[in-house]
C-alpha positions as CSV (number, residue, x, y, z in Angstrom):
1,X,-31.0,28.0,46.2
2,X,-27.4,28.8,47.1
3,X,-24.6,27.0,45.3
4,X,-21.2,27.7,46.9
5,X,-21.2,31.4,47.4
6,X,-23.6,32.1,44.5
7,X,-27.3,32.4,44.4
8,X,-28.7,30.0,41.8
9,X,-31.0,31.7,39.3
10,X,-33.0,28.6,38.8
11,X,-34.9,29.0,42.0
12,X,-36.7,31.9,40.4
13,X,-38.2,29.8,37.6
14,X,-36.1,31.7,35.0
15,X,-35.8,30.7,31.3
16,X,-32.4,29.9,29.8
17,X,-32.4,33.4,28.2
18,X,-33.2,35.1,31.5
19,X,-30.5,33.1,33.2
20,X,-28.0,34.3,30.6
21,X,-29.1,37.9,31.1
22,X,-28.8,37.5,34.9
23,X,-25.2,36.4,34.6
24,X,-24.3,38.8,31.8
25,X,-23.8,36.0,29.3
26,X,-24.3,36.4,25.5
27,X,-26.9,34.3,23.9
28,X,-26.4,32.5,20.6
29,X,-28.8,30.4,18.5
30,X,-26.2,28.0,17.0
31,X,-22.8,26.6,17.5
32,X,-21.6,28.2,14.3
33,X,-22.7,31.7,15.5
34,X,-20.7,31.3,18.7
35,X,-17.6,30.1,16.9
36,X,-17.7,32.9,14.4
37,X,-17.8,35.4,17.3
38,X,-14.6,33.8,18.7
39,X,-16.1,31.7,21.4
40,X,-14.8,28.4,22.5
41,X,-17.5,25.7,22.9
42,X,-17.7,23.9,26.3
43,X,-20.2,21.3,27.5
44,X,-23.6,20.5,26.1
45,X,-26.7,19.2,27.8
46,X,-29.8,17.8,26.0
47,X,-32.6,18.0,28.6
48,X,-36.0,16.4,28.0
49,X,-38.2,19.2,29.2
50,X,-38.3,23.0,29.8
51,X,-37.5,22.9,33.5
52,X,-34.5,20.6,32.9
53,X,-33.4,23.0,30.1
54,X,-33.3,25.9,32.6
55,X,-31.5,23.7,35.1
56,X,-28.9,22.7,32.5
57,X,-28.4,26.3,31.5
58,X,-27.9,27.4,35.1
59,X,-25.4,24.6,35.8
60,X,-23.4,25.5,32.6
61,X,-23.4,29.2,33.2
62,X,-22.2,28.9,36.8
63,X,-19.1,27.0,35.6
64,X,-18.6,29.8,33.0
65,X,-18.9,32.5,35.6
66,X,-16.1,30.8,37.5
67,X,-13.9,30.9,34.3
68,X,-14.7,34.6,33.9
69,X,-13.9,35.4,37.6
70,X,-10.6,33.5,37.3
71,X,-9.6,35.6,34.3
72,X,-9.6,32.6,31.9
73,X,-12.7,34.0,30.0
74,X,-13.2,37.5,28.8
75,X,-16.9,36.9,28.0
76,X,-19.3,34.0,28.5
77,X,-22.3,32.7,26.6
78,X,-25.0,30.2,26.1
79,X,-26.0,28.6,22.9
80,X,-29.7,27.9,23.3
81,X,-31.2,25.6,20.7
82,X,-34.6,23.8,20.7
83,X,-33.4,20.6,22.4
84,X,-30.0,21.5,23.8
85,X,-28.1,24.1,25.7
86,X,-24.3,24.6,25.3
87,X,-21.8,26.8,27.1
88,X,-19.2,28.9,25.4
89,X,-16.6,31.5,26.4
90,X,-14.3,34.0,24.7
91,X,-10.8,33.4,26.1
92,X,-9.1,36.3,27.7
93,X,-6.3,37.8,25.6
94,X,-2.9,36.5,26.4
95,X,-0.7,39.3,27.6
96,X,2.9,39.2,26.4
97,X,5.5,39.9,29.0
98,X,7.2,43.3,28.7
99,X,10.6,43.2,27.2
């Protein structure tokens, strides 16, 4: 499935961890682990079944890829818990103007 100019990973029946790997996103097992690593928490989805969990992960990661490509995010990640998936990203360092 093509979304915009990107190929959606969900069409390949990938798990949330495989989707994260496909888009070079870090995987965390808790919100606290992501926060300690310096990541900002974004949206959370609480799907009812495994297929919806993969779909939610894909939707979240595509938004994060946009942040990374725009330079807003240095790294992106997914927090994959038993009944929810949350996006996160590490903001790009703010460059100080040269004096």
